[in-house]
Residue frames as qw, qx, qy, qz and C-alpha x, y, z in Angstrom:
[[0.186, -0.119, 0.524, 0.823, -75.30, 35.62, -75.97],
 [0.479, 0.456, 0.199, -0.723, -78.08, 37.47, -77.75],
 [0.542, 0.230, 0.778, 0.217, -79.79, 35.35, -80.40],
 [0.056, 0.086, -0.446, -0.889, -80.54, 36.54, -83.93],
 [0.458, 0.358, 0.538, -0.611, -84.17, 37.10, -84.81],
 [0.373, 0.344, -0.535, -0.676, -84.23, 36.24, -88.52],
 [0.850, 0.111, 0.346, -0.382, -86.76, 33.69, -89.70],
 [0.632, -0.063, 0.702, 0.323, -85.88, 30.66, -91.79],
 [0.534, 0.709, 0.433, 0.158, -87.66, 32.17, -94.79],
 [0.039, 0.979, -0.168, -0.113, -85.57, 35.36, -94.46],
 [0.461, -0.562, 0.633, 0.265, -82.37, 33.33, -94.20],
 [0.686, 0.251, 0.645, 0.226, -83.31, 31.18, -97.18],
 [0.412, 0.883, 0.209, 0.084, -83.76, 34.32, -99.30],
 [0.109, -0.947, 0.295, 0.069, -80.53, 35.95, -98.07],
 [0.537, -0.507, 0.648, 0.187, -78.08, 33.04, -98.07],
 [0.345, 0.427, -0.734, -0.400, -76.40, 31.31, -100.96],
 [0.889, -0.075, -0.215, -0.397, -78.20, 27.96, -101.50],
 [0.739, 0.168, -0.589, 0.280, -75.08, 25.95, -100.54],
 [0.040, 0.296, -0.552, 0.779, -74.60, 27.97, -97.35],
 [0.657, -0.207, 0.113, -0.716, -78.27, 27.47, -96.48],
 [0.887, 0.036, -0.423, -0.180, -78.11, 23.72, -97.17],
 [0.628, 0.145, -0.612, 0.458, -75.09, 23.19, -94.93],
 [0.049, 0.217, -0.470, 0.854, -75.60, 25.80, -92.19],
 [0.527, -0.102, 0.208, -0.818, -79.35, 25.57, -91.78],
 [0.904, 0.046, -0.168, -0.391, -80.14, 22.02, -92.97],
 [0.663, -0.524, 0.534, -0.004, -77.08, 20.36, -91.36],
 [0.865, 0.493, -0.086, 0.033, -75.40, 19.41, -94.61],
 [0.650, -0.515, 0.362, 0.427, -71.70, 18.78, -95.21],
 [0.424, 0.791, -0.331, -0.290, -69.41, 20.09, -97.92],
 [0.945, 0.243, -0.179, 0.127, -67.26, 17.60, -99.81],
 [0.695, -0.579, 0.158, 0.396, -63.87, 16.95, -98.16],
 [0.529, -0.202, 0.351, 0.746, -60.91, 18.95, -99.52],
 [0.259, 0.620, 0.535, 0.513, -63.31, 21.29, -101.38],
 [0.230, -0.907, -0.326, 0.136, -63.65, 24.18, -98.92],
 [0.357, 0.827, -0.104, 0.421, -61.87, 27.50, -99.38],
 [0.304, -0.808, 0.394, -0.317, -60.39, 27.41, -95.86],
 [0.990, -0.114, -0.057, 0.053, -59.15, 23.81, -95.82],
 [0.797, 0.095, -0.070, 0.593, -55.56, 24.84, -96.56],
 [0.054, 0.900, 0.034, 0.432, -55.73, 28.54, -95.63],
 [0.646, -0.165, -0.356, 0.655, -52.83, 29.92, -93.57],
 [0.028, 0.609, 0.090, 0.788, -54.21, 33.47, -93.54],
 [0.239, -0.171, -0.656, 0.695, -54.35, 35.10, -90.11],
 [0.317, -0.284, -0.119, -0.897, -57.53, 36.50, -88.66],
 [0.398, 0.048, 0.700, -0.591, -60.83, 35.53, -87.08],
 [0.162, -0.187, -0.867, -0.432, -63.22, 32.97, -88.51],
 [0.373, 0.101, 0.355, -0.851, -66.79, 34.21, -88.10],
 [0.466, 0.378, 0.787, -0.145, -70.16, 32.58, -88.70],
 [0.134, 0.121, 0.591, 0.786, -71.13, 33.10, -92.35],
 [0.144, -0.641, -0.711, -0.249, -74.78, 33.49, -91.36],
 [0.315, -0.894, -0.318, -0.030, -74.61, 36.04, -88.51],
 [0.306, 0.768, -0.285, 0.485, -70.98, 37.22, -88.17],
 [0.729, -0.665, 0.125, -0.107, -70.46, 35.78, -84.68],
 [0.199, 0.693, -0.686, 0.099, -66.68, 35.40, -83.99],
 [0.967, -0.133, -0.093, -0.197, -66.01, 31.67, -83.64],
 [0.909, -0.178, 0.104, 0.362, -62.34, 30.65, -84.04],
 [0.061, -0.884, 0.344, 0.311, -58.97, 32.41, -84.24],
 [0.753, 0.557, -0.350, -0.037, -56.61, 31.41, -87.04],
 [0.002, 0.617, -0.731, 0.290, -53.94, 30.68, -84.39],
 [0.618, -0.153, 0.681, -0.362, -56.02, 27.67, -83.28],
 [0.834, 0.442, -0.074, -0.322, -56.33, 26.21, -86.81],
 [0.353, -0.475, 0.780, 0.203, -54.35, 23.11, -87.80],
 [0.575, 0.315, -0.591, -0.471, -54.16, 20.66, -90.69],
 [0.703, -0.194, 0.584, -0.356, -55.96, 17.53, -89.54],
 [0.024, -0.231, 0.887, 0.398, -55.67, 15.80, -92.91],
 [0.360, 0.364, 0.816, -0.270, -59.43, 15.19, -92.89],
 [0.211, 0.399, 0.618, 0.644, -60.32, 17.61, -95.69],
 [0.199, -0.868, -0.377, -0.256, -62.07, 20.20, -93.53],
 [0.109, 0.645, -0.363, 0.663, -60.66, 23.17, -91.63],
 [0.731, -0.416, -0.520, 0.147, -59.88, 22.09, -88.07],
 [0.076, -0.712, 0.281, -0.638, -59.42, 24.09, -84.89],
 [0.483, -0.047, -0.795, 0.364, -58.53, 23.11, -81.34],
 [0.148, -0.506, -0.631, 0.569, -60.67, 25.63, -79.42],
 [0.126, 0.823, 0.454, 0.317, -63.27, 28.35, -79.98],
 [0.166, 0.551, -0.151, 0.804, -62.58, 32.04, -79.38],
 [0.341, -0.282, 0.476, -0.760, -64.96, 31.88, -76.42],
 [0.077, 0.155, 0.977, -0.127, -66.94, 29.02, -74.87],
 [0.327, 0.535, 0.478, -0.615, -70.00, 31.26, -75.27],
 [0.272, 0.472, -0.411, -0.730, -69.59, 31.54, -79.06],
 [0.470, 0.102, -0.784, -0.392, -70.67, 27.97, -79.80],
 [0.731, -0.193, 0.392, -0.524, -73.12, 25.37, -78.54],
 [0.064, 0.250, -0.956, -0.138, -73.09, 21.58, -78.72],
 [0.803, 0.035, 0.140, -0.578, -75.75, 19.02, -79.56],
 [0.531, -0.139, 0.831, 0.087, -75.65, 15.26, -79.76],
 [0.553, 0.470, -0.352, -0.591, -75.93, 14.16, -83.39],
 [0.627, -0.088, 0.770, -0.077, -77.06, 10.59, -84.07],
 [0.686, 0.616, -0.062, -0.381, -77.47, 10.96, -87.84],
 [0.586, 0.590, -0.546, -0.102, -75.80, 8.60, -90.29],
 [0.934, -0.146, -0.326, 0.027, -75.53, 5.77, -87.76],
 [0.547, 0.200, -0.431, 0.689, -72.88, 7.56, -85.67],
 [0.402, -0.842, -0.316, 0.170, -72.87, 9.35, -82.34],
 [0.493, 0.288, -0.033, 0.821, -71.12, 12.70, -82.78],
 [0.179, -0.688, -0.368, 0.599, -71.18, 16.11, -81.16],
 [0.350, 0.719, 0.377, 0.468, -72.50, 18.83, -83.46],
 [0.318, -0.305, -0.138, 0.887, -71.01, 22.34, -83.21],
 [0.108, 0.780, 0.561, 0.255, -73.54, 25.15, -83.58],
 [0.165, 0.389, -0.077, 0.903, -73.23, 28.94, -83.67],
 [0.177, -0.405, -0.707, 0.551, -74.56, 30.20, -80.32],
 [0.138, 0.310, 0.056, -0.939, -75.96, 33.37, -81.90],
 [0.539, 0.253, -0.284, -0.752, -77.96, 32.05, -84.88],
 [0.796, -0.031, 0.531, -0.289, -78.12, 28.27, -84.34],
 [0.690, 0.583, -0.350, -0.248, -76.39, 27.43, -87.62],
 [0.965, -0.115, 0.170, 0.162, -74.67, 24.10, -88.05],
 [0.049, 0.870, -0.463, -0.161, -70.89, 24.51, -88.31],
 [0.559, 0.387, -0.734, 0.004, -69.57, 20.95, -88.15],
 [0.882, -0.392, -0.256, -0.059, -68.57, 18.52, -85.40],
 [0.117, -0.766, 0.571, -0.271, -66.06, 18.27, -82.57],
 [0.927, 0.015, -0.373, 0.042, -63.99, 15.16, -81.84],
 [0.605, -0.752, 0.262, -0.007, -61.70, 14.15, -78.97],
 [0.900, 0.048, 0.212, 0.377, -58.72, 13.30, -81.18],
 [0.257, 0.951, -0.092, 0.146, -57.02, 16.67, -81.62],
 [0.801, 0.219, -0.285, 0.480, -53.21, 16.89, -81.55],
 [0.090, 0.599, -0.298, 0.738, -52.89, 19.85, -79.16],
 [0.072, 0.074, -0.763, 0.638, -53.19, 20.13, -75.39],
 [0.563, 0.010, 0.164, -0.810, -56.98, 20.64, -75.70],
 [0.314, 0.019, 0.949, 0.019, -57.36, 17.20, -77.30],
 [0.496, 0.608, 0.469, -0.404, -60.16, 18.64, -79.45],
 [0.216, -0.011, 0.628, 0.748, -60.63, 18.75, -83.21],
 [0.403, 0.610, 0.353, -0.584, -63.37, 21.10, -84.31],
 [0.324, 0.067, 0.749, 0.574, -63.95, 19.88, -87.85],
 [0.267, 0.627, 0.326, -0.656, -65.92, 22.59, -89.65],
 [0.557, 0.584, 0.514, 0.292, -67.42, 23.34, -93.04],
 [0.343, -0.075, 0.148, 0.925, -65.62, 26.19, -94.84],
 [0.066, -0.497, -0.533, -0.681, -68.88, 27.40, -96.32],
 [0.455, -0.754, -0.474, -0.003, -70.17, 28.15, -92.80],
 [0.548, -0.542, -0.068, 0.633, -67.18, 30.39, -92.06],
 [0.355, 0.880, 0.083, 0.303, -66.10, 33.85, -93.12],
 [0.707, -0.206, -0.144, 0.661, -62.49, 34.80, -92.41],
 [0.005, 0.997, 0.017, 0.075, -61.91, 38.37, -91.33],
 [0.791, 0.204, -0.178, 0.548, -58.23, 38.68, -92.10],
 [0.486, -0.555, -0.213, 0.641, -55.94, 40.81, -89.97],
 [0.250, -0.013, 0.271, 0.930, -55.27, 43.30, -92.78],
 [0.180, -0.545, -0.574, -0.584, -59.04, 43.88, -93.14],
 [0.448, -0.629, -0.557, 0.307, -59.39, 44.75, -89.43],
 [0.345, -0.109, -0.066, 0.930, -57.73, 48.18, -89.85]]
């Protein structure tokens, strides 16, 4: 996947401060506060920073954790993984493969056949709804 070429200073000027804090500085939005936590709208969830397609709404489920959760990405090439040892835990960070933005974390406790729960920050996502695709 081709990487984006924007600098951090360009991104800091372009992005909303909350988006920058979470996507670029590995922050986390408060649970149950994100606009997509309860969304049932159909479409494709894209990276808020670069527009890379990440997750289809058909793979979204209510995990009860307070963040939008998905069981698999649109494509294995759309995301990357990094070990995250912050906050005294060992977790797997989910990152946009195009721009390197932090999206959230993936856990092995999902309820579907994949066994995965991609727990993401709403602020890092932009839903392109099916009616907008026309």
